[in-house]
C-alpha positions as CSV (number, residue, x, y, z in Angstrom):
1,M,-9.3,-26.2,-42.5
2,N,-11.3,-25.1,-39.6
3,T,-13.1,-28.4,-38.2
4,L,-15.2,-26.7,-35.6
5,T,-19.1,-27.1,-36.7
6,P,-21.1,-24.2,-35.6
7,P,-22.5,-26.1,-32.7
8,A,-18.8,-26.4,-31.0
9,I,-18.6,-22.9,-31.9
10,S,-21.6,-22.1,-29.9
11,A,-20.9,-24.2,-27.0
12,I,-17.1,-22.8,-27.0
13,H,-17.9,-18.9,-27.4
14,P,-20.4,-18.6,-24.2
15,R,-18.0,-20.2,-21.8
16,A,-15.2,-17.9,-23.0
17,S,-17.7,-15.0,-22.7
18,R,-18.4,-15.5,-18.8
19,L,-14.7,-16.2,-17.7
20,R,-14.0,-12.5,-19.2
21,I,-17.3,-11.1,-17.4
22,Y,-16.2,-13.2,-14.0
23,R,-12.8,-11.6,-14.7
24,A,-13.9,-8.1,-15.5
25,E,-16.6,-7.9,-12.6
26,A,-13.4,-9.0,-10.3
27,L,-10.8,-6.6,-11.3
28,C,-13.7,-3.9,-11.4
29,E,-14.4,-4.6,-7.7
30,L,-10.5,-5.0,-6.8
31,R,-9.8,-1.9,-8.3
32,R,-12.7,0.0,-6.4
33,A,-11.5,-1.2,-3.2
34,W,-8.1,-0.2,-3.7
35,R,-9.5,3.4,-4.5
36,T,-11.2,3.5,-1.6
37,P,-8.4,4.9,1.1
38,A,-11.3,4.9,3.9
39,F,-11.4,1.3,3.4
40,M,-8.2,-0.3,2.5
41,L,-6.0,2.0,4.8
42,P,-7.9,0.8,8.1
43,S,-8.7,-3.0,6.5
44,L,-4.8,-2.9,6.3
45,L,-3.3,-1.0,9.2
46,F,-5.6,-1.7,12.0
47,P,-4.9,-5.5,12.7
48,V,-1.4,-5.0,12.0
49,L,-1.1,-2.1,14.6
50,F,-3.2,-3.7,17.1
51,Y,-1.3,-6.5,16.9
52,S,2.1,-4.8,17.1
53,L,0.9,-3.1,20.2
54,F,-1.1,-5.6,22.0
55,G,1.0,-8.8,21.0
56,L,4.6,-7.9,20.7
57,L,5.2,-4.7,22.7
58,L,2.9,-5.2,26.0
59,G,2.0,-9.1,25.4
60,R,3.4,-11.6,27.7
61,G,4.0,-15.2,27.9
62,H,2.3,-16.8,24.5
63,A,0.5,-13.4,23.6
64,A,2.4,-13.0,20.7
65,Q,1.2,-16.5,19.6
66,Y,-2.3,-16.5,20.4
67,L,-3.2,-12.7,19.0
68,L,-1.0,-13.8,15.8
69,A,-4.0,-16.3,15.0
70,T,-6.9,-14.5,16.3
71,Y,-5.6,-11.2,14.7
72,C,-5.8,-13.0,11.3
73,V,-9.4,-13.6,11.9
74,F,-9.8,-10.2,13.1
75,G,-8.2,-9.0,9.8
76,A,-10.6,-10.5,7.8
77,M,-13.5,-9.2,9.4
78,A,-13.3,-5.7,8.2
79,P,-13.3,-6.4,4.3
80,A,-16.1,-9.0,4.4
81,L,-18.1,-7.4,6.7
82,F,-17.5,-3.7,5.0
83,G,-16.8,-4.8,1.8
84,F,-20.2,-6.7,1.5
85,G,-22.4,-4.9,3.9
86,V,-21.6,-1.2,3.9
87,Q,-21.0,-1.2,-0.1
88,L,-24.0,-3.4,-0.9
89,A,-26.5,-0.7,0.7
90,L,-24.7,1.6,-1.3
91,D,-24.8,-0.2,-4.4
92,R,-28.7,-1.0,-3.9
93,E,-29.6,2.5,-3.1
94,G,-27.5,4.1,-5.9
95,G,-29.2,1.9,-8.3
96,L,-25.8,-0.1,-9.5
97,L,-27.2,-3.2,-8.3
98,T,-30.7,-3.0,-10.4
99,L,-28.4,-1.9,-13.4
100,K,-26.1,-5.2,-12.8
101,R,-29.3,-7.3,-12.9
102,T,-30.0,-5.8,-16.3
103,L,-26.7,-6.4,-17.9
104,P,-25.8,-10.0,-19.9
105,M,-23.8,-11.1,-17.0
106,P,-24.4,-13.7,-14.8
107,P,-26.0,-13.4,-11.6
108,M,-23.2,-15.0,-9.4
109,A,-20.3,-12.7,-10.7
110,P,-20.8,-9.4,-8.7
111,L,-21.0,-11.8,-5.5
112,L,-18.4,-13.7,-6.2
113,A,-16.2,-10.7,-7.2
114,R,-16.8,-9.2,-3.7
115,L,-16.0,-12.5,-2.3
116,L,-12.5,-12.7,-3.9
117,M,-12.0,-8.8,-2.6
118,A,-12.5,-10.0,0.9
119,V,-10.5,-13.1,0.2
120,L,-7.8,-11.4,-0.7
121,F,-7.5,-8.8,1.5
122,A,-8.1,-11.0,4.4
123,L,-4.9,-13.4,2.9
124,L,-2.8,-9.8,2.7
125,V,-3.5,-9.0,5.9
126,A,-2.9,-12.2,7.7
127,T,0.3,-12.1,5.2
128,V,1.7,-9.1,6.9
129,L,1.1,-9.9,10.1
130,I,2.6,-13.1,9.7
131,G,5.8,-11.4,8.4
132,V,5.7,-8.7,11.5
133,A,5.4,-12.0,13.9
134,A,8.4,-13.5,12.0
135,L,10.6,-10.3,12.7
136,A,9.7,-10.6,16.6
137,G,10.8,-13.7,16.5
138,V,7.4,-16.2,16.1
139,A,8.3,-18.9,14.1
140,L,5.8,-21.2,12.2
141,S,6.3,-24.2,10.2
142,P,5.5,-23.9,6.9
143,R,2.2,-26.7,7.5
144,M,1.3,-23.8,10.0
145,L,1.5,-21.2,8.3
146,V,-0.8,-23.0,5.3
147,H,-3.0,-23.4,8.0
148,L,-3.6,-20.2,9.2
149,L,-3.9,-18.5,5.7
150,A,-6.6,-21.3,4.6
151,V,-8.3,-20.1,8.2
152,A,-7.9,-16.3,7.1
153,A,-9.4,-16.7,3.6
154,F,-12.0,-19.2,4.6
155,A,-13.4,-16.3,7.5
156,A,-14.2,-14.4,4.3
157,L,-17.1,-17.0,3.5
158,P,-19.3,-16.5,6.9
159,L,-18.2,-12.9,7.3
160,G,-19.1,-11.9,4.0
161,A,-22.5,-13.7,3.9
162,I,-23.1,-11.8,7.2
163,G,-22.0,-8.6,5.5
164,L,-24.4,-9.4,2.6
165,W,-27.5,-9.8,4.8
166,I,-26.9,-6.6,6.6
167,G,-25.8,-5.0,3.3
168,S,-29.6,-6.2,2.1
169,H,-31.3,-4.9,5.1
170,V,-30.3,-1.4,6.0
171,S,-30.2,1.8,4.2
172,A,-26.8,3.1,2.8
173,S,-26.4,5.7,5.4
174,A,-27.2,3.3,8.5
175,A,-24.8,0.4,7.0
176,P,-21.9,1.8,8.5
177,A,-23.2,2.1,12.4
178,V,-24.8,-1.7,12.1
179,V,-21.9,-3.2,10.7
180,N,-20.0,-1.3,13.0
181,L,-22.0,-2.5,16.1
182,V,-21.4,-6.2,14.8
183,Y,-17.8,-6.0,14.1
184,L,-16.4,-4.5,17.1
185,P,-18.6,-6.4,19.8
186,L,-17.6,-9.8,17.8
187,A,-14.0,-8.8,18.0
188,L,-14.2,-8.7,21.7
189,L,-16.9,-11.3,22.4
190,S,-15.0,-13.9,20.3
191,G,-11.5,-13.3,22.4
192,L,-9.8,-12.3,19.2
193,W,-8.5,-8.9,21.2
194,L,-7.8,-10.7,24.5
195,P,-8.1,-14.2,26.0
196,L,-11.5,-15.0,27.2
197,S,-10.1,-16.2,30.4
198,G,-9.4,-12.5,31.0
199,L,-13.4,-11.8,31.0
200,P,-16.0,-12.6,33.5
201,P,-17.3,-16.4,32.8
202,V,-20.4,-15.5,31.2
203,F,-18.4,-14.5,28.0
204,G,-16.8,-18.0,27.5
205,T,-20.3,-19.4,28.1
206,L,-21.6,-17.4,25.1
207,A,-18.6,-17.4,23.3
208,P,-20.1,-20.4,20.5
209,L,-23.0,-18.3,19.5
210,W,-20.4,-16.2,17.9
211,P,-19.1,-17.2,14.3
212,T,-15.9,-15.6,14.8
213,W,-15.3,-17.7,18.1
214,H,-15.5,-21.2,15.7
215,L,-13.1,-19.3,13.2
216,A,-10.4,-18.5,16.4
217,Q,-10.6,-22.0,17.2
218,L,-9.8,-23.2,13.7
219,A,-6.6,-20.6,13.8
220,L,-5.2,-21.4,17.7
221,P,-4.0,-24.6,16.3
222,A,-1.8,-22.9,13.7
223,V,0.3,-21.5,16.1
224,G,0.6,-24.1,18.6
225,M,-2.0,-23.0,21.2
226,P,-4.9,-25.1,22.3
227,A,-8.5,-24.7,20.7
228,Q,-11.8,-25.5,22.3
229,G,-14.3,-27.9,20.0
230,S,-14.0,-30.0,17.1
231,A,-12.7,-28.7,14.3
232,A,-15.5,-30.3,12.0
233,V,-17.8,-29.0,14.2
234,H,-16.6,-25.1,13.9
235,V,-16.5,-26.0,9.9
236,A,-20.2,-27.3,10.2
237,V,-21.5,-24.1,12.4
238,L,-19.8,-21.5,10.0
239,L,-21.0,-23.2,6.7
240,A,-24.8,-23.3,8.6
241,V,-24.1,-19.6,9.5
242,T,-23.3,-18.5,5.9
243,A,-25.8,-20.8,4.4
244,A,-28.5,-18.8,6.6
245,A,-27.3,-15.7,6.0
246,L,-26.9,-16.0,2.4
247,G,-30.5,-17.4,2.3
248,L,-32.0,-14.4,4.1
249,A,-30.2,-12.2,2.2
250,R,-31.4,-13.6,-1.1
251,R,-35.2,-13.4,0.1
252,R,-34.3,-9.7,0.9
253,L,-32.5,-8.6,-2.4
254,R,-35.8,-10.5,-4.2
255,R,-38.3,-8.1,-2.5
256,V,-36.6,-4.9,-2.5
257,G,-33.6,-5.2,-5.4
């Protein structure tokens, strides 16, 4: 005999339905990303090719270790910035964002699905980079591996929020150019492509202004390289950047849809 009362049934079904909606939205977002070669291939291949060239073939001294950490951050940038920024602008102008708002789905489902996509891509890029480094003789302990993967996954949070902010403010036609104006300078100015010690001192002075520099400082200890500042301060700055960017994006989306 079924002992569930009607109130109990009504309490279970909405929860199960919400989980199915989150799962379906996440699968749709992942399929869309995988079926877009112009997004998927550069996101996966560029960090690996650049690391193989500058970190392993042309690198000297500790370049392989240093660039392994920083390229794991760099590998998280494209999925987060382009996946949130450009795709959100396209969805907003194409009416898909408005359509999703009218559907009976949790309002956070599309955002969390996009965040999951960015995290999974970041982890995939970091895993491939670690595998390439291991083949070249860069040894990491299990603790260091977990540390590096955790930073790569965490990078999707502030970078995705920045992408969301861009995508909520610019048009679909302008979004790729604006994201590139953020993507490439951030990588250079944060020391992701080469140590800031090889650039004029002003770059090192301004480095704490960039969220990717703080991510790099979290990643460097994972490969046994020295980092500047406190890990707690870096995390606090990145969470503040995330909150500010999300707040600005939310305010904008409420007005323009």
